[in-house]
PQR file with spaces between the fields and no chain letter, atoms N, CA, C, O and H, PARSE charges and radii, in Angstrom:
ATOM       1  N    MET     1     -19.783   -5.783    0.269 -0.4000 1.5000
ATOM       2  CA   MET     1     -19.112   -7.077   -0.667 -0.0000 2.0000
ATOM       3  C    MET     1     -18.007   -6.959    0.092  0.5500 1.7000
ATOM       4  O    MET     1     -17.788   -7.949    0.790 -0.5500 1.4000
ATOM       5  N    LEU     2     -17.011   -5.810    0.212 -0.4000 1.5000
ATOM       6  CA   LEU     2     -15.635   -5.782    0.795 -0.0000 2.0000
ATOM       7  C    LEU     2     -15.560   -6.771    1.989  0.5500 1.7000
ATOM       8  O    LEU     2     -14.882   -7.796    2.054 -0.5500 1.4000
ATOM       9  H    LEU     2     -17.189   -5.006   -0.355  0.4000 1.0000
ATOM      10  N    ALA     3     -16.474   -6.203    3.003 -0.4000 1.5000
ATOM      11  CA   ALA     3     -16.189   -6.419    4.044 -0.0000 2.0000
ATOM      12  C    ALA     3     -16.751   -7.984    4.244  0.5500 1.7000
ATOM      13  O    ALA     3     -16.640   -8.381    5.404 -0.5500 1.4000
ATOM      14  H    ALA     3     -17.025   -5.370    2.950  0.4000 1.0000
ATOM      15  N    LYS     4     -17.245   -8.788    3.446 -0.4000 1.5000
ATOM      16  CA   LYS     4     -17.543  -10.196    3.281 -0.0000 2.0000
ATOM      17  C    LYS     4     -16.306  -10.541    2.731  0.5500 1.7000
ATOM      18  O    LYS     4     -15.851  -11.521    3.323 -0.5500 1.4000
ATOM      19  H    LYS     4     -17.335   -8.465    2.503  0.4000 1.0000
ATOM      20  N    LYS     5     -15.537  -10.113    1.791 -0.4000 1.5000
ATOM      21  CA   LYS     5     -14.378  -10.661    1.297 -0.0000 2.0000
ATOM      22  C    LYS     5     -13.590  -10.617    2.482  0.5500 1.7000
ATOM      23  O    LYS     5     -13.580  -11.634    3.175 -0.5500 1.4000
ATOM      24  H    LYS     5     -15.906   -9.317    1.311  0.4000 1.0000
ATOM      25  N    VAL     6     -12.827   -9.474    2.898 -0.4000 1.5000
ATOM      26  CA   VAL     6     -12.058   -9.625    3.969 -0.0000 2.0000
ATOM      27  C    VAL     6     -12.552  -10.501    5.189  0.5500 1.7000
ATOM      28  O    VAL     6     -11.606  -10.919    5.857 -0.5500 1.4000
ATOM      29  H    VAL     6     -12.835   -8.648    2.335  0.4000 1.0000
ATOM      30  N    ALA     7     -13.529  -10.798    5.546 -0.4000 1.5000
ATOM      31  CA   ALA     7     -13.726  -11.827    6.504 -0.0000 2.0000
ATOM      32  C    ALA     7     -13.841  -13.125    6.291  0.5500 1.7000
ATOM      33  O    ALA     7     -14.022  -13.904    7.226 -0.5500 1.4000
ATOM      34  H    ALA     7     -14.297  -10.458    5.003  0.4000 1.0000
ATOM      35  N    ASN     8     -13.746  -13.534    4.968 -0.4000 1.5000
ATOM      36  CA   ASN     8     -13.489  -14.822    4.493 -0.0000 2.0000
ATOM      37  C    ASN     8     -12.296  -15.191    4.394  0.5500 1.7000
ATOM      38  O    ASN     8     -12.056  -16.357    4.080 -0.5500 1.4000
ATOM      39  H    ASN     8     -13.599  -12.901    4.209  0.4000 1.0000
ATOM      40  N    VAL     9     -11.379  -14.377    4.615 -0.4000 1.5000
ATOM      41  CA   VAL     9      -9.920  -14.626    4.739 -0.0000 2.0000
ATOM      42  C    VAL     9      -9.310  -14.605    5.987  0.5500 1.7000
ATOM      43  O    VAL     9      -8.205  -15.084    6.241 -0.5500 1.4000
ATOM      44  H    VAL     9     -11.573  -13.429    4.871  0.4000 1.0000
ATOM      45  N    GLY    10     -10.133  -13.980    6.840 -0.4000 1.5000
ATOM      46  CA   GLY    10      -9.641  -14.077    8.333 -0.0000 2.0000
ATOM      47  C    GLY    10      -9.388  -12.957    9.137  0.5500 1.7000
ATOM      48  O    GLY    10      -8.920  -12.869   10.272 -0.5500 1.4000
ATOM      49  H    GLY    10     -11.030  -13.591    6.634  0.4000 1.0000
ATOM      50  N    PHE    11      -9.959  -11.746    7.980 -0.4000 1.5000
ATOM      51  CA   PHE    11      -9.412  -10.591    8.635 -0.0000 2.0000
ATOM      52  C    PHE    11     -10.939   -9.952    9.443  0.5500 1.7000
ATOM      53  O    PHE    11     -12.034   -9.904    8.882 -0.5500 1.4000
ATOM      54  H    PHE    11     -10.339  -11.818    7.058  0.4000 1.0000
ATOM      55  N    GLU    12     -10.656   -9.505   10.867 -0.4000 1.5000
ATOM      56  CA   GLU    12     -11.704   -8.417   11.590 -0.0000 2.0000
ATOM      57  C    GLU    12     -11.769   -7.423   12.075  0.5500 1.7000
ATOM      58  O    GLU    12     -10.730   -6.963   12.548 -0.5500 1.4000
ATOM      59  H    GLU    12      -9.767   -9.544   11.322  0.4000 1.0000
ATOM      60  N    ALA    13     -12.969   -6.683   12.168 -0.4000 1.5000
ATOM      61  CA   ALA    13     -12.784   -5.476   12.848 -0.0000 2.0000
ATOM      62  C    ALA    13     -12.385   -4.294   11.500  0.5500 1.7000
ATOM      63  O    ALA    13     -11.685   -3.281   11.532 -0.5500 1.4000
ATOM      64  H    ALA    13     -13.813   -7.057   11.784  0.4000 1.0000
ATOM      65  N    LEU    14     -13.050   -4.839   10.527 -0.4000 1.5000
ATOM      66  CA   LEU    14     -13.152   -3.803    9.168 -0.0000 2.0000
ATOM      67  C    LEU    14     -13.574   -2.150    9.507  0.5500 1.7000
ATOM      68  O    LEU    14     -14.660   -1.996   10.065 -0.5500 1.4000
ATOM      69  H    LEU    14     -13.618   -5.662   10.501  0.4000 1.0000
ATOM      70  N    ARG    15     -13.043   -1.342    9.301 -0.4000 1.5000
ATOM      71  CA   ARG    15     -13.516    0.094    9.563 -0.0000 2.0000
ATOM      72  C    ARG    15     -12.743    0.831    8.277  0.5500 1.7000
ATOM      73  O    ARG    15     -11.569    0.787    7.911 -0.5500 1.4000
ATOM      74  H    ARG    15     -12.160   -1.467    8.847  0.4000 1.0000
ATOM      75  N    VAL    16     -14.011    1.586    7.707 -0.4000 1.5000
ATOM      76  CA   VAL    16     -13.796    2.283    6.814 -0.0000 2.0000
ATOM      77  C    VAL    16     -13.274    3.770    6.917  0.5500 1.7000
ATOM      78  O    VAL    16     -14.074    4.662    7.197 -0.5500 1.4000
ATOM      79  H    VAL    16     -14.965    1.622    8.005  0.4000 1.0000
ATOM      80  N    VAL    17     -11.810    4.074    6.674 -0.4000 1.5000
ATOM      81  CA   VAL    17     -11.241    5.222    7.199 -0.0000 2.0000
ATOM      82  C    VAL    17     -11.821    6.291    6.280  0.5500 1.7000
ATOM      83  O    VAL    17     -12.284    7.259    6.884 -0.5500 1.4000
ATOM      84  H    VAL    17     -11.160    3.350    6.447  0.4000 1.0000
ATOM      85  N    GLU    18     -11.896    6.326    4.936 -0.4000 1.5000
ATOM      86  CA   GLU    18     -11.872    7.185    4.163 -0.0000 2.0000
ATOM      87  C    GLU    18     -12.747    6.550    2.781  0.5500 1.7000
ATOM      88  O    GLU    18     -12.396    5.413    2.465 -0.5500 1.4000
ATOM      89  H    GLU    18     -11.520    5.540    4.446  0.4000 1.0000
ATOM      90  N    ARG    19     -13.624    7.049    2.108 -0.4000 1.5000
ATOM      91  CA   ARG    19     -14.165    7.107    0.670 -0.0000 2.0000
ATOM      92  C    ARG    19     -14.467    8.647    0.209  0.5500 1.7000
ATOM      93  O    ARG    19     -15.104    9.567    0.723 -0.5500 1.4000
ATOM      94  H    ARG    19     -13.910    7.972    2.365  0.4000 1.0000
ATOM      95  N    ARG    20     -13.780    8.512   -0.896 -0.4000 1.5000
ATOM      96  CA   ARG    20     -14.022    9.475   -1.735 -0.0000 2.0000
ATOM      97  C    ARG    20     -14.278    9.474   -3.311  0.5500 1.7000
ATOM      98  O    ARG    20     -13.887    8.527   -3.994 -0.5500 1.4000
ATOM      99  H    ARG    20     -13.263    7.765   -1.313  0.4000 1.0000
ATOM     100  N    PRO    21     -14.653   10.085   -3.622 -0.5600 1.5000
ATOM     101  CA   PRO    21     -15.135   10.152   -5.324  0.2800 2.0000
ATOM     102  C    PRO    21     -13.602   10.194   -6.282  0.5500 1.7000
ATOM     103  O    PRO    21     -12.911   11.203   -6.141 -0.5500 1.4000
ATOM     104  N    VAL    22     -13.215    9.334   -7.027 -0.4000 1.5000
ATOM     105  CA   VAL    22     -12.064    9.735   -8.031 -0.0000 2.0000
ATOM     106  C    VAL    22     -12.771   10.263   -9.445  0.5500 1.7000
ATOM     107  O    VAL    22     -13.878    9.901   -9.843 -0.5500 1.4000
ATOM     108  H    VAL    22     -13.776    8.514   -7.141  0.4000 1.0000
ATOM     109  N    GLY    23     -12.051   11.024   -9.987 -0.4000 1.5000
ATOM     110  CA   GLY    23     -12.527   10.998  -11.702 -0.0000 2.0000
ATOM     111  C    GLY    23     -11.406   10.857  -12.521  0.5500 1.7000
ATOM     112  O    GLY    23     -10.226   10.625  -12.257 -0.5500 1.4000
ATOM     113  H    GLY    23     -11.151   11.318   -9.665  0.4000 1.0000
ATOM     114  N    LEU    24     -12.051   11.058  -13.650 -0.4000 1.5000
ATOM     115  CA   LEU    24     -10.977   10.687  -14.884 -0.0000 2.0000
ATOM     116  C    LEU    24      -9.666   11.602  -14.654  0.5500 1.7000
ATOM     117  O    LEU    24      -8.609   10.971  -14.664 -0.5500 1.4000
ATOM     118  H    LEU    24     -13.009   11.247  -13.865  0.4000 1.0000
ATOM     119  N    ASP    25      -9.597   12.669  -14.497 -0.4000 1.5000
ATOM     120  CA   ASP    25      -8.306   13.462  -14.623 -0.0000 2.0000
ATOM     121  C    ASP    25      -7.636   12.803  -13.614  0.5500 1.7000
ATOM     122  O    ASP    25      -6.524   12.434  -13.990 -0.5500 1.4000
ATOM     123  H    ASP    25     -10.455   13.182  -14.489  0.4000 1.0000
ATOM     124  N    GLU    26      -7.989   12.416  -12.065 -0.4000 1.5000
ATOM     125  CA   GLU    26      -7.282   11.833  -11.678 -0.0000 2.0000
ATOM     126  C    GLU    26      -6.682   10.479  -12.165  0.5500 1.7000
ATOM     127  O    GLU    26      -5.462   10.317  -12.143 -0.5500 1.4000
ATOM     128  H    GLU    26      -8.893   12.716  -11.759  0.4000 1.0000
ATOM     129  N    LEU    27      -7.725    9.280  -12.708 -0.4000 1.5000
ATOM     130  CA   LEU    27      -7.382    8.084  -12.942 -0.0000 2.0000
ATOM     131  C    LEU    27      -6.208    8.493  -14.142  0.5500 1.7000
ATOM     132  O    LEU    27      -5.352    7.613  -14.243 -0.5500 1.4000
ATOM     133  H    LEU    27      -8.716    9.411  -12.726  0.4000 1.0000
ATOM     134  N    ALA    28      -6.074    9.294  -14.774 -0.4000 1.5000
ATOM     135  CA   ALA    28      -5.292    9.928  -16.352 -0.0000 2.0000
ATOM     136  C    ALA    28      -3.700    9.609  -15.376  0.5500 1.7000
ATOM     137  O    ALA    28      -2.831    8.901  -15.884 -0.5500 1.4000
ATOM     138  H    ALA    28      -6.769   10.009  -14.693  0.4000 1.0000
ATOM     139  N    ARG    29      -3.536   10.125  -14.204 -0.4000 1.5000
ATOM     140  CA   ARG    29      -2.370   10.526  -13.903 -0.0000 2.0000
ATOM     141  C    ARG    29      -1.598    9.126  -13.370  0.5500 1.7000
ATOM     142  O    ARG    29      -0.476    9.286  -12.889 -0.5500 1.4000
ATOM     143  H    ARG    29      -4.242   10.700  -13.790  0.4000 1.0000
ATOM     144  N    TYR    30      -2.095    7.888  -13.427 -0.4000 1.5000
ATOM     145  CA   TYR    30      -2.248    6.825  -12.852 -0.0000 2.0000
ATOM     146  C    TYR    30      -1.244    5.790  -14.401  0.5500 1.7000
ATOM     147  O    TYR    30      -1.760    5.486  -15.477 -0.5500 1.4000
ATOM     148  H    TYR    30      -3.007    7.758  -13.818  0.4000 1.0000
ATOM     149  N    PRO    31      -0.190    5.572  -14.087 -0.5600 1.5000
ATOM     150  CA   PRO    31       0.397    4.941  -15.436  0.2800 2.0000
ATOM     151  C    PRO    31      -0.226    3.428  -16.072  0.5500 1.7000
ATOM     152  O    PRO    31       0.090    2.864  -17.119 -0.5500 1.4000
ATOM     153  N    VAL    32      -1.315    2.976  -14.929 -0.4000 1.5000
ATOM     154  CA   VAL    32      -1.550    1.461  -15.632 -0.0000 2.0000
ATOM     155  C    VAL    32      -2.689    2.045  -16.510  0.5500 1.7000
ATOM     156  O    VAL    32      -3.242    1.192  -17.203 -0.5500 1.4000
ATOM     157  H    VAL    32      -1.572    3.434  -14.078  0.4000 1.0000
ATOM     158  N    PHE    33      -3.115    3.184  -16.622 -0.4000 1.5000
ATOM     159  CA   PHE    33      -4.237    3.490  -17.483 -0.0000 2.0000
ATOM     160  C    PHE    33      -4.006    4.574  -18.947  0.5500 1.7000
ATOM     161  O    PHE    33      -4.320    5.755  -19.099 -0.5500 1.4000
ATOM     162  H    PHE    33      -2.665    3.878  -16.059  0.4000 1.0000
ATOM     163  N    PRO    34      -3.245    3.477  -20.006 -0.5600 1.5000
ATOM     164  CA   PRO    34      -3.150    4.460  -21.042  0.2800 2.0000
ATOM     165  C    PRO    34      -3.929    5.239  -21.697  0.5500 1.7000
ATOM     166  O    PRO    34      -5.152    5.111  -21.631 -0.5500 1.4000
ATOM     167  N    GLU    35      -3.273    6.264  -22.505 -0.4000 1.5000
ATOM     168  CA   GLU    35      -3.629    7.198  -22.977 -0.0000 2.0000
ATOM     169  C    GLU    35      -4.942    7.209  -23.738  0.5500 1.7000
ATOM     170  O    GLU    35      -5.810    8.078  -23.822 -0.5500 1.4000
ATOM     171  H    GLU    35      -2.280    6.367  -22.558  0.4000 1.0000
ATOM     172  N    GLU    36      -4.841    5.977  -24.280 -0.4000 1.5000
ATOM     173  CA   GLU    36      -6.411    5.754  -25.251 -0.0000 2.0000
ATOM     174  C    GLU    36      -7.396    5.162  -24.751  0.5500 1.7000
ATOM     175  O    GLU    36      -8.473    5.076  -25.340 -0.5500 1.4000
ATOM     176  H    GLU    36      -4.136    5.271  -24.212  0.4000 1.0000
ATOM     177  N    PHE    37      -7.133    4.595  -23.414 -0.4000 1.5000
ATOM     178  CA   PHE    37      -8.144    4.108  -22.583 -0.0000 2.0000
ATOM     179  C    PHE    37      -8.827    5.547  -22.227  0.5500 1.7000
ATOM     180  O    PHE    37      -9.941    5.900  -22.615 -0.5500 1.4000
ATOM     181  H    PHE    37      -6.258    4.665  -22.936  0.4000 1.0000
ATOM     182  N    VAL    38      -8.087    6.177  -21.549 -0.4000 1.5000
ATOM     183  CA   VAL    38      -8.454    7.341  -20.864 -0.0000 2.0000
ATOM     184  C    VAL    38      -9.292    8.085  -21.807  0.5500 1.7000
ATOM     185  O    VAL    38     -10.362    8.497  -21.358 -0.5500 1.4000
ATOM     186  H    VAL    38      -7.183    5.890  -21.235  0.4000 1.0000
ATOM     187  N    ALA    39      -8.940    8.393  -23.321 -0.4000 1.5000
ATOM     188  CA   ALA    39      -9.563    9.342  -23.988 -0.0000 2.0000
ATOM     189  C    ALA    39     -10.970    8.201  -24.595  0.5500 1.7000
ATOM     190  O    ALA    39     -12.063    8.699  -24.868 -0.5500 1.4000
ATOM     191  H    ALA    39      -8.071    8.058  -23.686  0.4000 1.0000
ATOM     192  N    PHE    40     -10.749    6.852  -24.719 -0.4000 1.5000
ATOM     193  CA   PHE    40     -12.227    6.370  -24.714 -0.0000 2.0000
ATOM     194  C    PHE    40     -12.845    6.633  -23.941  0.5500 1.7000
ATOM     195  O    PHE    40     -13.894    7.066  -24.419 -0.5500 1.4000
ATOM     196  H    PHE    40      -9.862    6.448  -24.497  0.4000 1.0000
ATOM     197  N    LEU    41     -12.857    6.648  -22.682 -0.4000 1.5000
ATOM     198  CA   LEU    41     -13.606    7.042  -21.267 -0.0000 2.0000
ATOM     199  C    LEU    41     -13.909    8.135  -21.356  0.5500 1.7000
ATOM     200  O    LEU    41     -15.085    8.270  -21.020 -0.5500 1.4000
ATOM     201  H    LEU    41     -12.006    6.296  -22.294  0.4000 1.0000
ATOM     202  N    ARG    42     -13.268    9.391  -21.761 -0.4000 1.5000
ATOM     203  CA   ARG    42     -13.502   10.670  -22.048 -0.0000 2.0000
ATOM     204  C    ARG    42     -15.103   10.624  -22.980  0.5500 1.7000
ATOM     205  O    ARG    42     -16.127   11.224  -22.651 -0.5500 1.4000
ATOM     206  H    ARG    42     -12.313    9.281  -22.035  0.4000 1.0000
ATOM     207  N    ARG    43     -14.930    9.771  -24.139 -0.4000 1.5000
ATOM     208  CA   ARG    43     -15.995    9.844  -25.161 -0.0000 2.0000
ATOM     209  C    ARG    43     -17.003    9.121  -25.010  0.5500 1.7000
ATOM     210  O    ARG    43     -18.028    9.396  -25.634 -0.5500 1.4000
ATOM     211  H    ARG    43     -14.099    9.284  -24.407  0.4000 1.0000
ATOM     212  N    ALA    44     -16.937    7.699  -23.888 -0.4000 1.5000
ATOM     213  CA   ALA    44     -17.949    7.136  -23.630 -0.0000 2.0000
ATOM     214  C    ALA    44     -18.593    7.115  -22.299  0.5500 1.7000
ATOM     215  O    ALA    44     -19.312    6.189  -21.925 -0.5500 1.4000
ATOM     216  H    ALA    44     -16.104    7.476  -23.380  0.4000 1.0000
ATOM     217  N    ILE    45     -18.386    7.895  -21.773 -0.4000 1.5000
ATOM     218  CA   ILE    45     -18.753    8.514  -20.426 -0.0000 2.0000
ATOM     219  C    ILE    45     -19.308    9.771  -20.646  0.5500 1.7000
ATOM     220  O    ILE    45     -18.792   10.565  -21.433 -0.5500 1.4000
ATOM     221  H    ILE    45     -17.802    8.648  -22.076  0.4000 1.0000
ATOM     222  N    PRO    46     -20.348   10.021  -19.996 -0.5600 1.5000
ATOM     223  CA   PRO    46     -21.203   11.787  -19.876  0.2800 2.0000
ATOM     224  C    PRO    46     -20.633   12.458  -19.558  0.5500 1.7000
ATOM     225  O    PRO    46     -20.188   11.888  -18.562 -0.5500 1.4000
ATOM     226  N    GLU    47     -20.102   13.550  -19.580 -0.4000 1.5000
ATOM     227  CA   GLU    47     -19.282   14.420  -19.043 -0.0000 2.0000
ATOM     228  C    GLU    47     -19.795   14.588  -17.459  0.5500 1.7000
ATOM     229  O    GLU    47     -18.940   14.704  -16.581 -0.5500 1.4000
ATOM     230  H    GLU    47     -20.463   14.013  -20.389  0.4000 1.0000
ATOM     231  N    ASP    48     -20.852   14.593  -17.210 -0.4000 1.5000
ATOM     232  CA   ASP    48     -21.139   15.208  -15.898 -0.0000 2.0000
ATOM     233  C    ASP    48     -20.803   14.294  -14.800  0.5500 1.7000
ATOM     234  O    ASP    48     -20.896   14.564  -13.603 -0.5500 1.4000
ATOM     235  H    ASP    48     -21.546   14.498  -17.923  0.4000 1.0000
ATOM     236  N    ARG    49     -20.294   12.886  -15.453 -0.4000 1.5000
ATOM     237  CA   ARG    49     -19.755   12.076  -14.743 -0.0000 2.0000
ATOM     238  C    ARG    49     -18.249   12.014  -14.480  0.5500 1.7000
ATOM     239  O    ARG    49     -17.730   11.526  -13.476 -0.5500 1.4000
ATOM     240  H    ARG    49     -20.218   12.666  -16.426  0.4000 1.0000
ATOM     241  N    HIS    50     -17.796   12.416  -15.225 -0.4000 1.5000
ATOM     242  CA   HIS    50     -16.212   12.315  -15.287 -0.0000 2.0000
ATOM     243  C    HIS    50     -15.595   12.767  -13.882  0.5500 1.7000
ATOM     244  O    HIS    50     -14.422   12.442  -13.698 -0.5500 1.4000
ATOM     245  H    HIS    50     -18.218   12.813  -16.041  0.4000 1.0000
ATOM     246  N    ALA    51     -16.263   13.495  -12.844 -0.4000 1.5000
ATOM     247  CA   ALA    51     -15.667   14.121  -11.760 -0.0000 2.0000
ATOM     248  C    ALA    51     -15.700   13.153  -10.683  0.5500 1.7000
ATOM     249  O    ALA    51     -14.992   13.392   -9.705 -0.5500 1.4000
ATOM     250  H    ALA    51     -17.216   13.759  -12.994  0.4000 1.0000
ATOM     251  N    ALA    52     -16.324   12.221  -10.696 -0.4000 1.5000
ATOM     252  CA   ALA    52     -16.735   10.972   -9.617 -0.0000 2.0000
ATOM     253  C    ALA    52     -16.829    9.741  -10.618  0.5500 1.7000
ATOM     254  O    ALA    52     -17.877    9.135  -10.843 -0.5500 1.4000
ATOM     255  H    ALA    52     -16.900   12.028  -11.490  0.4000 1.0000
ATOM     256  N    LEU    53     -15.816    9.503  -11.087 -0.4000 1.5000
ATOM     257  CA   LEU    53     -16.137    8.136  -12.061 -0.0000 2.0000
ATOM     258  C    LEU    53     -16.178    6.618  -11.224  0.5500 1.7000
ATOM     259  O    LEU    53     -16.670    5.581  -11.670 -0.5500 1.4000
ATOM     260  H    LEU    53     -14.965    9.996  -10.904  0.4000 1.0000
ATOM     261  N    VAL    54     -15.527    6.797   -9.908 -0.4000 1.5000
ATOM     262  CA   VAL    54     -15.347    5.432   -9.335 -0.0000 2.0000
ATOM     263  C    VAL    54     -14.855    5.961   -7.667  0.5500 1.7000
ATOM     264  O    VAL    54     -14.326    7.061   -7.505 -0.5500 1.4000
ATOM     265  H    VAL    54     -15.126    7.639   -9.546  0.4000 1.0000
ATOM     266  N    TRP    55     -15.019    5.373   -6.950 -0.4000 1.5000
ATOM     267  CA   TRP    55     -14.823    5.379   -5.319 -0.0000 2.0000
ATOM     268  C    TRP    55     -13.517    4.761   -4.998  0.5500 1.7000
ATOM     269  O    TRP    55     -13.296    3.649   -5.478 -0.5500 1.4000
ATOM     270  H    TRP    55     -15.449    4.480   -7.081  0.4000 1.0000
ATOM     271  N    ALA    56     -12.436    5.440   -4.101 -0.4000 1.5000
ATOM     272  CA   ALA    56     -11.424    5.004   -3.685 -0.0000 2.0000
ATOM     273  C    ALA    56     -11.980    5.148   -1.961  0.5500 1.7000
ATOM     274  O    ALA    56     -12.561    6.043   -1.347 -0.5500 1.4000
ATOM     275  H    ALA    56     -12.615    6.343   -3.711  0.4000 1.0000
ATOM     276  N    VAL    57     -11.358    3.491   -1.504 -0.4000 1.5000
ATOM     277  CA   VAL    57     -11.775    3.307   -0.312 -0.0000 2.0000
ATOM     278  C    VAL    57     -10.521    3.087    0.721  0.5500 1.7000
ATOM     279  O    VAL    57      -9.515    2.502    0.320 -0.5500 1.4000
ATOM     280  H    VAL    57     -10.886    2.764   -2.003  0.4000 1.0000
ATOM     281  N    THR    58     -10.601    3.503    1.868 -0.4000 1.5000
ATOM     282  CA   THR    58      -9.389    3.181    2.546 -0.0000 2.0000
ATOM     283  C    THR    58     -10.057    2.375    3.919  0.5500 1.7000
ATOM     284  O    THR    58     -10.952    2.730    4.685 -0.5500 1.4000
ATOM     285  H    THR    58     -11.418    3.978    2.194  0.4000 1.0000
ATOM     286  N    VAL    59      -9.285    1.237    3.881 -0.4000 1.5000
ATOM     287  CA   VAL    59      -9.843    0.527    5.246 -0.0000 2.0000
ATOM     288  C    VAL    59      -9.036   -0.066    6.238  0.5500 1.7000
ATOM     289  O    VAL    59      -7.900   -0.307    5.831 -0.5500 1.4000
ATOM     290  H    VAL    59      -8.558    0.948    3.259  0.4000 1.0000
ATOM     291  N    THR    60      -9.310   -0.453    7.688 -0.4000 1.5000
ATOM     292  CA   THR    60      -8.248   -0.888    7.959 -0.0000 2.0000
ATOM     293  C    THR    60      -8.923   -2.075    8.500  0.5500 1.7000
ATOM     294  O    THR    60     -10.154   -2.067    8.493 -0.5500 1.4000
ATOM     295  H    THR    60     -10.233   -0.257    8.019  0.4000 1.0000
ATOM     296  N    ALA    61      -8.103   -3.413    9.114 -0.4000 1.5000
ATOM     297  CA   ALA    61      -8.633   -4.657    9.468 -0.0000 2.0000
ATOM     298  C    ALA    61      -7.748   -5.024   10.633  0.5500 1.7000
ATOM     299  O    ALA    61      -6.792   -4.333   10.984 -0.5500 1.4000
ATOM     300  H    ALA    61      -7.103   -3.420    9.120  0.4000 1.0000
ATOM     301  N    ARG    62      -8.108   -6.121   11.198 -0.4000 1.5000
ATOM     302  CA   ARG    62      -7.241   -6.632   12.217 -0.0000 2.0000
ATOM     303  C    ARG    62      -7.424   -8.251   11.965  0.5500 1.7000
ATOM     304  O    ARG    62      -8.496   -8.847   11.860 -0.5500 1.4000
ATOM     305  H    ARG    62      -8.884   -6.682   10.912  0.4000 1.0000
ATOM     306  N    ASN    63      -5.997   -8.846   11.889 -0.4000 1.5000
ATOM     307  CA   ASN    63      -5.580  -10.166   11.233 -0.0000 2.0000
ATOM     308  C    ASN    63      -5.076  -10.685   12.869  0.5500 1.7000
ATOM     309  O    ASN    63      -4.014  -10.290   13.351 -0.5500 1.4000
ATOM     310  H    ASN    63      -5.127   -8.362   11.974  0.4000 1.0000
ATOM     311  N    PRO    64      -5.907  -11.511   13.519 -0.5600 1.5000
ATOM     312  CA   PRO    64      -5.890  -12.174   14.607  0.2800 2.0000
ATOM     313  C    PRO    64      -5.128  -13.227   14.826  0.5500 1.7000
ATOM     314  O    PRO    64      -4.973  -13.878   15.859 -0.5500 1.4000
ATOM     315  N    GLY    65      -4.454  -13.399   13.302 -0.4000 1.5000
ATOM     316  CA   GLY    65      -3.666  -14.935   13.349 -0.0000 2.0000
ATOM     317  C    GLY    65      -2.174  -14.056   13.266  0.5500 1.7000
ATOM     318  O    GLY    65      -1.236  -14.727   12.835 -0.5500 1.4000
ATOM     319  H    GLY    65      -4.580  -12.869   12.463  0.4000 1.0000
ATOM     320  N    GLY    66      -1.958  -13.058   13.524 -0.4000 1.5000
ATOM     321  CA   GLY    66      -1.063  -12.606   13.023 -0.0000 2.0000
ATOM     322  C    GLY    66      -0.407  -12.239   11.710  0.5500 1.7000
ATOM     323  O    GLY    66      -1.105  -12.707   10.810 -0.5500 1.4000
ATOM     324  H    GLY    66      -2.719  -12.513   13.874  0.4000 1.0000
ATOM     325  N    VAL    67       0.900  -11.440   11.102 -0.4000 1.5000
ATOM     326  CA   VAL    67       1.353  -11.260   10.250 -0.0000 2.0000
ATOM     327  C    VAL    67       0.924  -12.230    9.253  0.5500 1.7000
ATOM     328  O    VAL    67       0.172  -11.989    8.309 -0.5500 1.4000
ATOM     329  H    VAL    67       1.467  -11.059   11.832  0.4000 1.0000
ATOM     330  N    ASP    68       1.539  -13.504    9.580 -0.4000 1.5000
ATOM     331  CA   ASP    68       1.617  -14.633    8.352 -0.0000 2.0000
ATOM     332  C    ASP    68       0.221  -15.492    8.246  0.5500 1.7000
ATOM     333  O    ASP    68      -0.167  -16.211    7.324 -0.5500 1.4000
ATOM     334  H    ASP    68       2.150  -13.700   10.347  0.4000 1.0000
ATOM     335  N    GLY    69      -0.275  -15.242    9.241 -0.4000 1.5000
ATOM     336  CA   GLY    69      -2.074  -16.010    9.112 -0.0000 2.0000
ATOM     337  C    GLY    69      -1.537  -17.065   10.197  0.5500 1.7000
ATOM     338  O    GLY    69      -2.578  -17.664   10.466 -0.5500 1.4000
ATOM     339  H    GLY    69       0.039  -14.659    9.989  0.4000 1.0000
ATOM     340  N    ALA    70      -0.493  -17.663   11.004 -0.4000 1.5000
ATOM     341  CA   ALA    70      -0.162  -18.343   11.717 -0.0000 2.0000
ATOM     342  C    ALA    70      -0.392  -18.616   13.046  0.5500 1.7000
ATOM     343  O    ALA    70       0.204  -19.541   13.598 -0.5500 1.4000
ATOM     344  H    ALA    70       0.353  -17.176   10.785  0.4000 1.0000
């Protein structure tokens, strides 16, 4: 899905550089997630899933049109 969206805006040569799991403890360190929300997630999601809740993906791609796409 990400590859298709990146291609739709003109980028080429998409390459996944890193893919790693991110757990609740790491998400809790980001100020975008309020403490109340993290506490809710801890209650709502089974504990065995807390260590790998989402995936962080780092990708590179080339924009053949240049920085501004012109």
